[in-house]
N, C-alpha and C positions, 0 to 999 in steps of 0.2 A: 790811079793813085799818083799824086805828084811826087817828085823826087825830093829827098832832103836837100835843102839849100845850105844848111849849116850843120856841122856835127861837132860834138864834144870830142876832143882829141888829146886828152891829158889824163892825169891821175886825180881821183877824188877820193878822199877819206872822210868818213863820218866821225873819226876820232881826231882829237887835237890836244895840244898842250903838252907840258912836260910829263904829266901823269897819264897821257894817252887816254883822256876822258872820252867816253862814248856819248855822242849827242843823238837826240831823237828829234825828228821833224814830225810835229803833231798837227793833225787837221789839214794836211795838204789838200787843196781844192782846185782841181783843174777840170774845166768843163768846156764843151763846145762841139763843133762838127768837123774839126780838123783831123788830118792824119798825123801820125808820129807824136803821140801825146804821152807824157810821163814826166817824172822829175827831170829826167834828161829825155828830150824828144828824140834825138839821134846821136849816136856815138860810133866812132871808128878809131882804131889804134888807141884804145882807152882802157884804163884800169880803174874800176869803180869798186870800192870795198868799204865794209863797216858802215853801211847805210841802214838806218832804222827809220821806217815810216810807221807812225801810229795813227790808225783810223783814217787813212787817206780816202778821198773821193776823186777818182780819176775817170774821165769819160772823153770819148772822141769818136772818130769814124773808124779808120783802119790803122793797124799797128799801134796798139795802145797797151801800155804796161805801167804798173805803179812806179817802178824805178826807171825803166827804159822803154821807150816806144819802139825804136828801130835800132837794131845792132848791125853795123856794117862790118868791115874786115877787122879782125884781130881785137876782139873785145873780151875782157875778163870782168866778171862780177863775182865777188866772194864775200863771205861773212856778213851777209845782209839779210834784212827781214822786213816783211810787211805784216804788221800786227792788226788784222781786221780791216775794216773799210770795204770799199768796192772799186772794181775796175770794170767799165762797161764800154761797149762799142759795137761795131759791125763785124769785121773780120780781122784775124790775127790779134787776138786779145789774150793777154797773159797776166797772171798774178804778179809776176816780176818783170818779164820782158814780153813785149808784143810779138816781135818778129826778128829773126836773124836771117839776113839775105846777103850773101857775099857775092862780089862781082869780080874778084881777081884771084889768081892762084895763090896757094900756100897761105890761106887764111884760116884763122882759128877762132872758136868761140868757146869760152869756158865759164860755166856757172857752178859754183862750189860753196858748200857750207852755208846754205841760205834756205829760207823758207817763206811761205806765204800763208796767211790765215784769211785772206780776202774772199769776198764774194765776187766771183769773176763771171761776167755775163756777156755773151756775144751772139750775133745771129748765126755765124759759122766760124769754124776754126778757132777753137778756144782751148787753152791749156791752163791748168792750175798754176804752173810756173812760167811756161813759155808757150805762146800761141802757135807759132810755126817756125821751122827751120828750112831754108831753101838755098839754092845756089844758082848762079848764072854761069859758072865755069866748073869743070870737072874735078878740081883739086880742092877739097874742103874737109875740115875736121871740126867736130863739135863734141863737147863733153858736158854732161850734167851729172854731178856727183855729190854725195853726202848732203843731200837736200831733201826737203819734204814739203808736202802740201796738206794743209789741214783746214781748208775753207770749203766753199761750195763753188763748183764750176758748172756752168749750165749754158746751153744753147737755146735760142728761140726759133731757129729755122733749120734748114738742111745743112749739114757740115760735119766737121770732125771735132771730137771732144775727148780730151785725156786729162788725167790727174796731174801728170808731169808735163807732157807735151801734146798739144792738140794734133799737129800734123808734121810729119817729117818728109821733106822733099829733097834731101841731100843726095847727090848722085854718086854712083860708084859703091864700092864695098869698104868696110872698115872705117866708115866716116862718122857714124854716130855712136858714141859711147855713153851708156847710162849705167852708172856704178853707184851702188849703195844708196839708193833713194827710197823714200817711203811716202805712201799715200794713205792718209787716215781721214780724209775729208769726204765730201759727197759729190758724186758725179751725176748730174741731172740733165739728160737730154730732153728736149722739148717733147711734150706729149703729142702723139700722132704725127711725128716727124720722121724723116729719114736721115741717115748719116752713119758715121763710124764712131764707135764709142769704145774706149779702153781705159782701164784704171791707170795705166802708165802712158800709153801712146794711143791716140785715137786712130790715126791712119799712118801707116809706115810705108813710104814709097822710096825706092832707090837704094837704101842701105841694106847691107847684108844682115839679115835677121839674127843669124847665129853669132854675129860679132857685136850686135847692139847691146844685148844684155849679157855681158861677159861673165858675170859672177853666178849665174843661175841657169844652167841648161834646162832645168825643169820648165822654165818659162817658154822655151821654144816648143816643148811638147804641148803646153797649154795652148799656145797660139795655134798650133796645127790642129787642135781639136776645136777651134773656133771658140775658145774660152774667153769670157769677159774679164778674166783676172788680170792679164798683163798687157797684151797688145790690143787687138781691136776686134770688134764684132759688128756686123752690119745691122743697123737698127731700122726695121721696116714697119713702123706703125704698131709694133707689138710690145715694146718695152715700157712705154710710159715714162713718167718723170721720176727720177730719184734712184740712186744706188748708194747704199752705205758701203764704204770701202775700208779695208785694212790690209794692205798688201805691201810686201817689201820687194825691193830690187836686189836684195842681198840676203841670203839665208842667215847671215851672221848679224843682221841688224845694222843700225846706224853706227858710224864711227864715233 
């Protein structure tokens, strides 16, 4: 994968004017075989909020997301929505963000109060909201909160698939916080394929499991039982395509 040559490094709001009018971008069409594809291809030190995409069609190779393809250091996305449409690619494919990969210390990623209804399809490492979170240095923090996925997330090959996050590779403990999220979409691993599938997280590497889902200890018990409900379960040619899901990351529901 080539490195981002340019990144968005400012604030962007989908609202404007004295009345704070919400604008919608309809029919966004981005297609090709490039990496880092989205309304914003790459961003770092950026604050993106109140973005609404209606029925977008976004496709590329790696790091593809409807709003943001690749998130570098210190990115916040909040109060944003993808209403239908499709996001397709190879690896690191997400309904909102394709990939978060930080390369310096003290970096943060925050996704809040947002949702996706998109059809999200990739060969491997696919998430309903975020494809993958990873790091190149040991100090990193990421949060996904008050958000939901109600589309269809699917893989066509071997990989990781989750309703909120496809794969977590953040190092150390207490780094990934998933708080008050909801999955009511469909998680559909490829038939006769292998990989890790979870309603919330497909594959969790590096982070302390007990601190990732802070609001519901029952989910740790489910994980230890190899439950498909919240974390992940290895899919070895037996599961076929299609899971209807209705699970919460908080017993108290959405905020």
